[in-house]
A tleap script that builds the chain and sets N, CA, C and O, in Angstrom:
source leaprc.protein.ff14SB
mol = sequence {
  NMET SER THR LEU GLU ALA LYS MET LEU SER
  TYR ALA LYS ALA GLN ARG LYS PRO ARG VAL
  LEU GLN SER LEU THR GLY LEU THR ALA ALA
  GLU PHE GLU GLN LEU LEU VAL ALA PHE GLU
  GLN ALA TRP GLN GLY TYR VAL GLU GLN HIE
  TYR ILE CASN
}
set mol.1.N position { -33.820 -2.288 13.664 }
set mol.1.CA position { -32.536 -1.662 13.838 }
set mol.1.C position { -32.602 -0.316 13.134 }
set mol.1.O position { -33.021 -0.218 11.980 }
set mol.2.N position { -32.176 0.730 13.860 }
set mol.2.CA position { -32.125 2.103 13.219 }
set mol.2.C position { -31.024 2.278 12.278 }
set mol.2.O position { -30.086 1.484 12.357 }
set mol.3.N position { -31.003 3.171 11.428 }
set mol.3.CA position { -29.827 3.398 10.568 }
set mol.3.C position { -28.555 3.728 11.229 }
set mol.3.O position { -27.471 3.327 10.806 }
set mol.4.N position { -28.712 4.510 12.337 }
set mol.4.CA position { -27.559 4.830 13.131 }
set mol.4.C position { -26.910 3.705 13.818 }
set mol.4.O position { -25.687 3.669 13.955 }
set mol.5.N position { -27.774 2.689 14.300 }
set mol.5.CA position { -27.280 1.345 14.875 }
set mol.5.C position { -26.536 0.545 13.808 }
set mol.5.O position { -25.516 -0.101 14.048 }
set mol.6.N position { -27.116 0.636 12.619 }
set mol.6.CA position { -26.453 -0.223 11.586 }
set mol.6.C position { -25.093 0.246 11.222 }
set mol.6.O position { -24.236 -0.522 10.784 }
set mol.7.N position { -24.898 1.557 11.415 }
set mol.7.CA position { -23.541 2.193 11.007 }
set mol.7.C position { -22.595 2.086 12.120 }
set mol.7.O position { -21.398 2.149 11.838 }
set mol.8.N position { -22.963 1.928 13.392 }
set mol.8.CA position { -22.145 1.976 14.482 }
set mol.8.C position { -21.281 0.704 14.584 }
set mol.8.O position { -21.743 -0.420 14.389 }
set mol.9.N position { -19.920 0.968 14.920 }
set mol.9.CA position { -19.027 -0.097 14.932 }
set mol.9.C position { -18.903 -0.623 16.460 }
set mol.9.O position { -18.465 0.079 17.371 }
set mol.10.N position { -19.312 -1.844 16.597 }
set mol.10.CA position { -19.228 -2.498 17.853 }
set mol.10.C position { -17.888 -3.161 18.039 }
set mol.10.O position { -17.169 -3.366 17.061 }
set mol.11.N position { -17.539 -3.494 19.217 }
set mol.11.CA position { -16.303 -4.319 19.464 }
set mol.11.C position { -16.499 -5.634 18.698 }
set mol.11.O position { -15.565 -6.115 18.057 }
set mol.12.N position { -17.671 -6.205 18.756 }
set mol.12.CA position { -17.950 -7.489 18.123 }
set mol.12.C position { -17.606 -7.451 16.673 }
set mol.12.O position { -17.007 -8.382 16.136 }
set mol.13.N position { -17.985 -6.373 16.036 }
set mol.13.CA position { -17.763 -6.153 14.622 }
set mol.13.C position { -16.253 -5.914 14.319 }
set mol.13.O position { -15.683 -6.381 13.333 }
set mol.14.N position { -15.678 -5.151 15.254 }
set mol.14.CA position { -14.199 -4.761 14.987 }
set mol.14.C position { -13.324 -5.948 15.189 }
set mol.14.O position { -12.296 -6.096 14.527 }
set mol.15.N position { -13.743 -6.850 16.154 }
set mol.15.CA position { -12.952 -8.015 16.536 }
set mol.15.C position { -12.906 -9.005 15.277 }
set mol.15.O position { -11.958 -9.785 15.178 }
set mol.16.N position { -13.843 -8.983 14.389 }
set mol.16.CA position { -13.816 -9.757 13.220 }
set mol.16.C position { -13.091 -9.110 12.063 }
set mol.16.O position { -12.982 -9.690 10.982 }
set mol.17.N position { -12.598 -7.912 12.290 }
set mol.17.CA position { -11.800 -7.144 11.314 }
set mol.17.C position { -10.527 -6.640 11.938 }
set mol.17.O position { -10.447 -5.453 12.256 }
set mol.18.N position { -9.503 -7.495 12.135 }
set mol.18.CA position { -8.375 -7.142 12.781 }
set mol.18.C position { -7.650 -5.811 12.357 }
set mol.18.O position { -7.071 -5.093 13.172 }
set mol.19.N position { -7.735 -5.538 10.967 }
set mol.19.CA position { -7.036 -4.369 10.502 }
set mol.19.C position { -7.799 -3.103 10.945 }
set mol.19.O position { -7.194 -2.046 11.123 }
set mol.20.N position { -9.093 -3.214 11.117 }
set mol.20.CA position { -9.970 -2.007 11.463 }
set mol.20.C position { -9.605 -1.742 12.905 }
set mol.20.O position { -9.305 -0.611 13.286 }
set mol.21.N position { -9.634 -2.865 13.756 }
set mol.21.CA position { -9.394 -2.700 15.230 }
set mol.21.C position { -8.071 -2.122 15.429 }
set mol.21.O position { -7.932 -1.222 16.256 }
set mol.22.N position { -7.037 -2.578 14.714 }
set mol.22.CA position { -5.802 -1.904 14.897 }
set mol.22.C position { -5.703 -0.436 14.326 }
set mol.22.O position { -4.971 0.404 14.849 }
set mol.23.N position { -6.367 -0.219 13.388 }
set mol.23.CA position { -6.449 1.188 12.824 }
set mol.23.C position { -7.122 2.067 13.905 }
set mol.23.O position { -6.631 3.167 14.155 }
set mol.24.N position { -8.201 1.640 14.545 }
set mol.24.CA position { -8.945 2.406 15.539 }
set mol.24.C position { -8.132 2.592 16.837 }
set mol.24.O position { -8.176 3.649 17.467 }
set mol.25.N position { -7.352 1.482 17.237 }
set mol.25.CA position { -6.782 1.516 18.620 }
set mol.25.C position { -5.329 1.654 18.604 }
set mol.25.O position { -4.743 2.145 19.569 }
set mol.26.N position { -4.644 1.203 17.443 }
set mol.26.CA position { -3.223 1.174 17.396 }
set mol.26.C position { -2.686 -0.203 18.070 }
set mol.26.O position { -1.490 -0.430 18.250 }
set mol.27.N position { -3.556 -0.935 18.359 }
set mol.27.CA position { -3.115 -2.320 18.998 }
set mol.27.C position { -3.689 -3.515 18.189 }
set mol.27.O position { -4.754 -3.488 17.571 }
set mol.28.N position { -2.812 -4.599 18.280 }
set mol.28.CA position { -3.331 -5.803 17.663 }
set mol.28.C position { -4.459 -6.351 18.444 }
set mol.28.O position { -4.737 -5.863 19.540 }
set mol.29.N position { -5.193 -7.437 17.891 }
set mol.29.CA position { -6.392 -7.959 18.608 }
set mol.29.C position { -5.881 -8.568 19.919 }
set mol.29.O position { -6.553 -8.477 20.946 }
set mol.30.N position { -4.629 -9.225 19.886 }
set mol.30.CA position { -4.119 -9.827 21.083 }
set mol.30.C position { -3.774 -8.802 22.227 }
set mol.30.O position { -4.036 -8.985 23.416 }
set mol.31.N position { -3.175 -7.745 21.721 }
set mol.31.CA position { -2.838 -6.642 22.652 }
set mol.31.C position { -4.179 -6.003 23.285 }
set mol.31.O position { -4.278 -5.749 24.485 }
set mol.32.N position { -5.106 -5.793 22.423 }
set mol.32.CA position { -6.323 -5.265 22.943 }
set mol.32.C position { -7.103 -6.180 23.894 }
set mol.32.O position { -7.702 -5.702 24.858 }
set mol.33.N position { -7.100 -7.489 23.630 }
set mol.33.CA position { -7.635 -8.414 24.582 }
set mol.33.C position { -6.946 -8.334 25.867 }
set mol.33.O position { -7.673 -8.324 26.861 }
set mol.34.N position { -5.679 -8.275 26.040 }
set mol.34.CA position { -4.989 -8.072 27.309 }
set mol.34.C position { -5.542 -6.841 28.160 }
set mol.34.O position { -5.830 -6.861 29.357 }
set mol.35.N position { -5.625 -5.786 27.293 }
set mol.35.CA position { -6.034 -4.542 28.028 }
set mol.35.C position { -7.502 -4.656 28.392 }
set mol.35.O position { -7.924 -4.108 29.410 }
set mol.36.N position { -8.319 -5.381 27.556 }
set mol.36.CA position { -9.857 -5.410 27.802 }
set mol.36.C position { -10.009 -6.036 29.149 }
set mol.36.O position { -10.880 -5.548 29.869 }
set mol.37.N position { -9.270 -7.085 29.632 }
set mol.37.CA position { -9.434 -7.747 30.893 }
set mol.37.C position { -9.276 -6.779 32.004 }
set mol.37.O position { -10.048 -6.782 32.963 }
set mol.38.N position { -8.310 -5.970 31.892 }
set mol.38.CA position { -7.875 -5.015 32.924 }
set mol.38.C position { -8.990 -3.870 33.024 }
set mol.38.O position { -9.363 -3.409 34.102 }
set mol.39.N position { -9.446 -3.493 31.864 }
set mol.39.CA position { -10.541 -2.469 31.770 }
set mol.39.C position { -11.919 -2.947 32.226 }
set mol.39.O position { -12.715 -2.191 32.782 }
set mol.40.N position { -12.161 -4.201 31.976 }
set mol.40.CA position { -13.404 -4.823 32.527 }
set mol.40.C position { -13.449 -4.788 34.063 }
set mol.40.O position { -14.428 -4.397 34.698 }
set mol.41.N position { -12.318 -5.226 34.596 }
set mol.41.CA position { -12.144 -5.287 36.080 }
set mol.41.C position { -12.286 -3.843 36.595 }
set mol.41.O position { -13.093 -3.604 37.494 }
set mol.42.N position { -11.591 -2.955 36.098 }
set mol.42.CA position { -11.616 -1.568 36.623 }
set mol.42.C position { -13.004 -1.023 36.540 }
set mol.42.O position { -13.440 -0.329 37.459 }
set mol.43.N position { -13.764 -1.319 35.418 }
set mol.43.CA position { -15.090 -0.698 35.195 }
set mol.43.C position { -16.039 -1.356 36.318 }
set mol.43.O position { -16.838 -0.686 36.972 }
set mol.44.N position { -15.866 -2.690 36.459 }
set mol.44.CA position { -16.703 -3.343 37.443 }
set mol.44.C position { -16.509 -2.774 38.866 }
set mol.44.O position { -17.458 -2.555 39.619 }
set mol.45.N position { -15.296 -2.562 39.164 }
set mol.45.CA position { -14.935 -1.981 40.502 }
set mol.45.C position { -15.615 -0.577 40.623 }
set mol.45.O position { -16.151 -0.260 41.685 }
set mol.46.N position { -15.602 0.206 39.626 }
set mol.46.CA position { -16.112 1.565 39.504 }
set mol.46.C position { -17.692 1.506 39.630 }
set mol.46.O position { -18.323 2.289 40.341 }
set mol.47.N position { -18.211 0.598 38.943 }
set mol.47.CA position { -19.716 0.477 39.005 }
set mol.47.C position { -20.173 0.023 40.387 }
set mol.47.O position { -21.201 0.490 40.878 }
set mol.48.N position { -19.395 -0.917 41.049 }
set mol.48.CA position { -19.818 -1.398 42.405 }
set mol.48.C position { -19.576 -0.238 43.539 }
set mol.48.O position { -20.168 -0.245 44.619 }
set mol.49.N position { -18.720 0.659 43.185 }
set mol.49.CA position { -18.469 1.731 44.144 }
set mol.49.C position { -19.387 2.999 43.949 }
set mol.49.O position { -19.701 3.724 44.893 }
set mol.50.N position { -19.775 3.201 42.699 }
set mol.50.CA position { -20.570 4.366 42.475 }
set mol.50.C position { -21.964 4.341 42.061 }
set mol.50.O position { -22.616 5.356 41.813 }
set mol.51.N position { -22.412 3.115 41.992 }
set mol.51.CA position { -23.827 2.936 41.577 }
set mol.51.C position { -24.621 2.133 42.611 }
set mol.51.O position { -24.072 1.210 43.213 }
set mol.52.N position { -25.856 2.449 42.823 }
set mol.52.CA position { -26.673 1.771 43.783 }
set mol.52.C position { -27.406 0.620 43.189 }
set mol.52.O position { -28.078 0.823 42.178 }
set mol.53.N position { -27.348 -0.480 43.677 }
set mol.53.CA position { -28.073 -1.695 43.136 }
set mol.53.C position { -29.449 -1.739 43.716 }
set mol.53.O position { -30.218 -2.650 43.411 }
savepdb mol mol.pdb
quit
C-alpha cells in the first residue's frame, strides 16, 4: 500500500467514525445511508447508459 493510499479516507473508514462522516458530509450515518441507496441506483443507471460492456 502506498503512502497516499494509507492517508486516503474511504467510506469504509468514515463509516466507522460517525463524527468524521458527519463533519465531511453534514449528514448523520443514517442520513448518509439513505442517500447512498439513491446514488448507487443513479450511478448504476448512468454506467449502463454510457459505458460499453
